[in-house]
C-alpha positions in Angstrom: 27.3 15.7 -32.6 28.6 12.2 -32.0 29.2 12.9 -28.3 25.7 14.2 -28.0 24.3 11.1 -29.6 26.3 8.8 -27.4 25.1 10.7 -24.3 21.5 10.5 -25.4 21.5 6.8 -26.3 23.6 5.5 -23.5 21.8 3.5 -20.8 21.3 5.0 -17.3 23.6 2.4 -15.8 26.3 3.1 -18.4 26.2 6.8 -17.5 26.4 6.1 -13.8 29.3 3.8 -14.4 31.1 6.5 -16.4 30.5 9.1 -13.6 31.7 6.6 -11.0 34.9 5.8 -12.9 35.6 9.6 -13.4 35.2 10.3 -9.7 37.4 7.4 -8.7 40.0 8.7 -11.1 39.7 12.2 -9.5 40.0 10.9 -5.9 43.0 8.6 -6.8 44.6 11.4 -8.8 44.4 13.7 -5.8 46.1 11.1 -3.6 48.9 10.7 -6.2 49.2 14.5 -6.4 49.6 14.8 -2.6 52.3 12.1 -2.7 54.2 14.0 -5.4 53.9 17.2 -3.4 55.1 15.5 -0.3 58.2 14.1 -2.0 59.0 17.5 -3.6 58.5 19.4 -0.3 60.6 16.9 1.6 63.5 17.4 -0.8 63.3 21.2 -0.8 62.5 22.2 2.8 66.3 22.4 3.6 66.5 25.3 1.2 63.0 26.8 1.7 61.9 26.3 5.3 58.3 27.3 4.5 58.0 24.0 2.5 57.7 22.2 5.8 54.2 23.5 6.0 53.4 22.2 2.5 54.9 18.8 3.4 52.8 18.7 6.6 49.7 19.4 4.5 50.5 16.8 1.9 51.5 14.2 4.5 48.2 14.5 6.4 46.2 14.7 3.1 47.7 11.3 2.1 46.7 9.8 5.4 43.2 11.2 5.1 42.9 9.9 1.5 44.1 6.4 2.4 41.9 6.2 5.4 38.8 7.2 3.5 39.7 5.0 0.5 39.9 2.1 3.0 36.5 3.1 4.6 34.7 3.4 1.2 36.2 0.2 -0.2 35.4 -1.7 3.0 31.7 -1.1 2.5 31.6 -3.1 -0.8 34.6 -5.5 -0.6 37.8 -6.3 1.2 40.5 -3.7 0.6 43.3 -5.3 -1.5 41.6 -8.7 -1.0 43.0 -8.9 2.5 40.8 -10.7 5.2 40.7 -7.7 7.4 37.9 -7.9 10.1 34.8 -5.8 9.6 35.3 -5.2 5.8 33.2 -6.3 2.9 30.2 -5.1 4.9 27.5 -5.4 2.3 28.5 -8.9 1.0 28.8 -10.3 4.5 25.5 -8.8 5.7 23.4 -9.0 2.5 20.7 -11.2 4.1 20.5 -9.1 7.3 20.3 -5.9 5.2 17.4 -7.4 3.2 15.6 -8.3 6.5 16.2 -4.8 7.8 15.0 -3.2 4.6 11.9 -5.3 4.6 11.2 -4.5 8.2 11.8 -0.8 7.6 9.3 -0.7 4.7 6.7 -2.7 6.6 6.9 -0.5 9.7 7.3 2.9 8.1 5.5 2.8 4.8 2.8 0.2 5.0 1.0 0.9 8.3 -2.7 1.9 8.2 -2.1 5.5 9.3 0.6 6.1 6.8 -1.2 4.6 3.8 -4.5 6.2 4.7 -3.0 9.6 5.2 -1.0 9.4 1.9 -4.0 8.2 -0.1 -6.1 11.1 1.2 -3.6 13.6 0.0 -3.5 12.3 -3.6 -6.3 11.3 -6.0 -4.9 8.0 -7.1 -7.5 7.4 -9.8 -7.3 10.8 -11.4 -3.5 10.8 -11.3 -3.4 7.2 -12.7 -5.8 8.1 -15.5 -3.7 11.1 -16.6 -0.5 9.1 -16.5 -1.9 6.1 -18.4 -3.5 8.2 -21.1 0.0 9.0 -22.5 0.9 6.1 -24.9 4.6 6.1 -24.0 3.7 5.6 -20.3 1.2 2.8 -21.1 3.8 1.1 -23.4 6.6 1.3 -20.9 4.5 0.0 -18.1 3.2 -2.8 -20.2 6.7 -3.9 -21.1 7.8 -3.9 -17.5 4.7 -5.8 -16.3 5.0 -8.4 -19.1 8.5 -9.2 -17.9 7.8 -8.8 -14.2 4.4 -10.6 -13.8 5.7 -14.1 -14.6 8.7 -13.6 -12.3 6.6 -12.5 -9.4 4.2 -15.4 -9.9 7.1 -17.8 -9.8 8.8 -16.2 -6.7 5.7 -15.4 -4.6 4.1 -18.2 -2.5 1.0 -19.3 -4.6 -1.2 -19.6 -1.5 -0.3 -16.1 -0.2 -0.9 -14.6 -3.7 -4.3 -16.2 -4.1 -5.3 -15.2 -0.6 -4.2 -11.6 -1.2 -6.0 -11.4 -4.6 -9.1 -13.0 -3.1 -9.1 -10.6 -0.1 -8.7 -7.6 -2.4 -11.5 -8.7 -4.7 -13.8 -9.5 -1.8 -13.1 -6.2 -0.1 -13.8 -4.3 -3.3 -17.1 -6.2 -3.9 -18.2 -5.7 -0.4 -17.6 -1.9 -0.7 -19.9 -1.7 -3.8 -23.7 -1.5 -3.1 -25.2 -4.3 -5.2 -28.7 -2.9 -6.1 -27.6 0.8 -6.8 -24.7 -0.5 -8.9 -27.0 -2.8 -10.9 -29.4 0.2 -11.3 -26.6 2.3 -12.9 -25.5 -0.5 -15.2 -29.1 -1.2 -16.3 -29.8 2.5 -16.7 -26.7 2.9 -18.9 -27.7 -0.1 -21.0 -31.3 1.1 -21.3 -30.8 4.8 -22.0 -28.1 4.3 -24.7 -30.6 2.5 -27.0 -29.0 -0.9 -26.7 -32.1 -2.3 -25.0 -34.4 -1.5 -28.0 -32.0 -3.4 -30.3 -31.8 -6.3 -27.8 -35.6 -6.3 -27.6 -35.9 -6.5 -31.4 -33.3 -9.2 -31.5 -35.3 -11.2 -28.9 -38.4 -10.8 -31.0 -36.6 -12.0 -34.1 -35.2 -15.1 -32.3 -38.6 -15.9 -30.8 -40.3 -15.6 -34.2 -37.6 -17.8 -35.8 -38.1 -20.4 -33.0 -41.9 -20.4 -33.6 -41.4 -20.9 -37.3 -38.9 -23.7 -36.8 -41.0 -25.5 -34.2 -44.5 -24.9 -35.6 -45.3 -28.6 -36.0 -44.2 -29.4 -32.4 -46.3 -26.5 -31.0 -49.3 -27.8 -32.9 -48.8 -31.3 -31.6 -48.6 -29.9 -28.0 -51.8 -28.0 -28.5 -53.6 -31.0 -30.0 -52.3 -33.2 -27.1 -53.8 -30.8 -24.5 -57.2 -30.7 -26.3 -60.3 -32.7 -25.2 -60.4 -36.2 -26.6 -63.9 -35.8 -28.0 -62.7 -32.7 -30.1 -62.3 -33.6 -33.8 -58.7 -33.6 -34.9 -59.2 -31.1 -37.7 -60.6 -28.6 -35.2 -57.5 -29.2 -32.9 -55.3 -28.6 -35.9 -57.1 -25.4 -36.9 -56.9 -24.1 -33.3 -53.2 -24.9 -33.2 -52.5 -23.1 -36.5 -54.4 -20.0 -35.3 -52.4 -20.0 -32.0 -49.0 -20.1 -33.9 -50.2 -17.7 -36.5 -51.5 -15.3 -33.9 -48.2 -15.5 -31.9 -46.2 -14.7 -35.1 -48.4 -11.7 -35.9 -48.2 -10.5 -32.3 -44.4 -10.6 -32.5 -44.5 -8.6 -35.8 -46.8 -6.0 -34.2 -44.6 -5.7 -31.2 -41.7 -4.4 -33.3 -43.6 -1.1 -33.6 -42.1 1.4 -31.0 -45.6 2.5 -29.9 -47.0 -0.9 -29.2 -48.8 -1.0 -25.8 -47.0 -4.1 -24.5 -43.7 -2.5 -25.5 -44.6 0.7 -23.7 -45.7 -1.3 -20.6 -42.4 -3.2 -20.6 -40.5 0.1 -20.9 -42.4 1.7 -18.0 -41.8 -1.4 -15.9 -38.1 -1.5 -16.5 -37.6 2.2 -15.8 -39.6 1.8 -12.6 -37.5 -1.2 -11.7 -34.3 0.8 -12.3 -35.5 3.5 -10.0 -36.5 1.0 -7.3 -33.1 -0.7 -7.5 -31.5 2.7 -6.7 -33.9 3.9 -4.0 -36.1 1.1 -2.6 -34.8 0.0 0.8 -36.3 -3.4 0.4 -34.6 -4.1 -2.9 -31.3 -2.6 -1.7 -31.4 -4.9 1.4 -32.2 -7.9 -0.8 -29.3 -7.0 -3.1 -26.9 -6.9 -0.2 -28.2 -10.2 1.1 -27.8 -11.9 -2.3 -24.3 -10.4 -2.6 -23.4 -11.8 0.9 -24.7 -15.2 0.0 -22.7 -15.3 -3.2 -19.5 -14.3 -1.5 -20.0 -17.0 1.1 -20.9 -19.7 -1.5 -18.1 -22.3 -1.5 -18.9 -23.3 -5.0 -18.4 -19.8 -6.2 -15.1 -19.5 -4.3 -13.8 -22.7 -5.9 -14.8 -21.5 -9.4 -13.0 -18.2 -8.7 -9.9 -20.1 -7.5 -10.0 -22.2 -10.6 -10.1 -19.1 -12.8 -7.2 -17.6 -10.9 -5.1 -20.7 -11.3 -5.8 -20.7 -15.0 -4.8 -17.0 -15.2 -1.6 -17.7 -13.3 -0.6 -20.5 -15.6 -1.3 -18.4 -18.7 0.7 -15.6 -17.4 3.7 -17.8 -16.5 3.7 -19.7 -19.8 2.3 -17.0 -22.0 3.8 -15.2 -25.0 5.8 -12.1 -23.9 5.1 -10.0 -27.0 1.4 -10.8 -27.0 1.1 -10.2 -23.3 2.8 -6.8 -23.7 0.5 -5.7 -26.5 -2.7 -6.8 -24.6 -1.5 -5.0 -21.5 -0.8 -1.8 -23.4 -4.3 -1.8 -24.9 -5.8 -2.5 -21.5 -3.8 0.2 -19.7 -4.5 2.9 -22.4 -8.3 2.1 -22.2 -8.1 2.2 -18.4 -6.5 5.6 -18.6 -9.1 7.1 -20.9 -11.9 5.7 -18.7 -10.4 7.1 -15.5 -9.9 10.5 -17.2 -13.6 10.9 -18.0 -15.5 9.1 -15.3 -15.5 11.3 -12.1 -17.8 8.8 -10.3 -15.4 6.0 -11.1 -12.5 8.1 -9.8 -14.3 8.6 -6.5 -15.2 5.0 -6.2 -11.7 3.8 -7.1 -10.1 6.2 -4.6 -12.3 4.7 -1.9 -11.4 1.2 -3.1 -7.7 2.1 -2.8 -8.2 3.2 0.8 -10.1 0.0 1.6 -7.4 -2.1 -0.1 -4.7 -0.3 1.9 -6.6 -0.8 5.2 -7.9 -4.3 4.8 -5.4 -6.0 2.6 -2.0 -4.3 2.4 -1.6 -3.1 6.0 -2.5 -6.4 7.7 0.0 -8.2 5.5 2.8 -5.6 5.7 5.1 -8.0 7.5 4.5 -10.6 4.8 5.4 -8.0 2.2 8.5 -7.1 4.2 9.4 -10.7 4.3 9.0 -10.9 0.5 11.4 -8.0 0.1 13.9 -9.8 2.4 13.5 -13.0 0.3 14.1 -11.2 -2.9 17.3 -9.5 -1.6 18.5 -12.8 -0.2 18.0 -14.5 -3.6 20.1 -11.9 -5.4 23.7 -12.7 -6.4 26.1 -11.1 -3.9 28.4 -9.6 -6.5 25.4 -8.3 -8.4 24.0 -6.6 -5.3 27.4 -5.0 -4.6 27.8 -3.8 -8.1 24.3 -2.3 -8.3 24.7 -0.5 -4.9 28.1 0.8 -5.8 26.7 2.0 -9.1 24.0 3.9 -7.3 26.0 5.5 -4.5 29.6 5.0 -5.4 30.0 8.4 -7.1 28.8 10.2 -4.0 31.1 8.1 -1.8 34.1 9.1 -3.9 33.5 12.7 -2.7 34.2 11.4 0.8 37.7 10.4 -0.5 38.2 13.9 -2.0 36.9 15.6 1.1 39.0 13.3 3.3 42.1 14.3 1.4 41.5 18.0 1.7 40.2 18.0 5.3 43.1 15.7 6.4 45.6 18.0 4.8 44.1 21.1 6.6 44.0 19.3 9.9 47.6 18.1 9.5 48.6 21.7 8.6 46.9 23.1 11.6 48.5 20.6 14.0 51.9 21.2 12.5 51.5 25.0 12.7 50.4 24.8 16.3 53.3 22.5 17.3 55.7 25.0 15.7 54.1 27.9 17.4 54.4 26.2 20.8 58.0 25.1 20.2 57.2 21.4 20.0 59.1 21.0 16.7 
């Protein structure tokens, strides 16, 4: 029970380190075993001639084991600490490896053809919604993002990050038709009954304003009246105006009021025109283009982004994690139910890949190279050895066995041809 608990609760790195140490012990133990066999066979081959074959196998196995130990060790460090040329390959070439890795990612994973082909094969929005709906996924992603976002913001060049975010936002906005989108939003607001509540709220506010400013309204009416008109008549007219307006506002609260019905018909007609009228659609696109080209709007957006950057860098980690988890869970639910949104987001993903990611793939590759270059050399070596070291130990085991078999074959052939 205790062993099962330890295996369950141990971290992935701890398990990998355990497996690495075990394989190292097996490979080294095999080398020691071959050395023991070699010594024993050397002492007994005068009495039992066939032990010469065993000794040949063990001798060649030791050579193979030592050679492969040297080769595996030379990848990560200098064998026995000796300054042997062409050893410690990863520590000496860490920066070059980072540049090669960045270039490989940029040229093989971030091209337009690769990104577009891959995004067409998968429904990014549907898959993302299903994944984020599971609380454990949203929680885990929120924790990682809350720790990663400030680090990325500190490491990445601020100008590049702002330009990338701005390009992504602009590309997404350009892809969305302004008037039809406004029609859908307005229709959703109107059809769900919120509009009636908003209309009643507006009537209440207007009635309250008339009541609070009744004297001011009366003074304005009196001021606009003819000079020869008696003041008491002006006052009476002003009172009737304000009273009539108040009564009209009360009457308009009735759902079947004619003005209310006219407003309803006009708004529904306007919603339909936003979706289908070519003139309104063209005006919407023209307005959108002007807004995107407005320097003042760009400066305001840049200011908002700078404020977001600062808050993320200096923000509270626990609070950020909680907010991110809530946002990610809500996003997952929304993506799961909205098929129209799924189609739109899939299209945005392809636009983002074509217009933002692919043109900047070399900058992304350069960022990967910078990150690798900033890593501590010993840390890089330890991490890589933890990931692949176990498999490399099999090379030592195989080298021992293959070396022994080759040595045995050579020894047997030399005996057969009378060379020994």
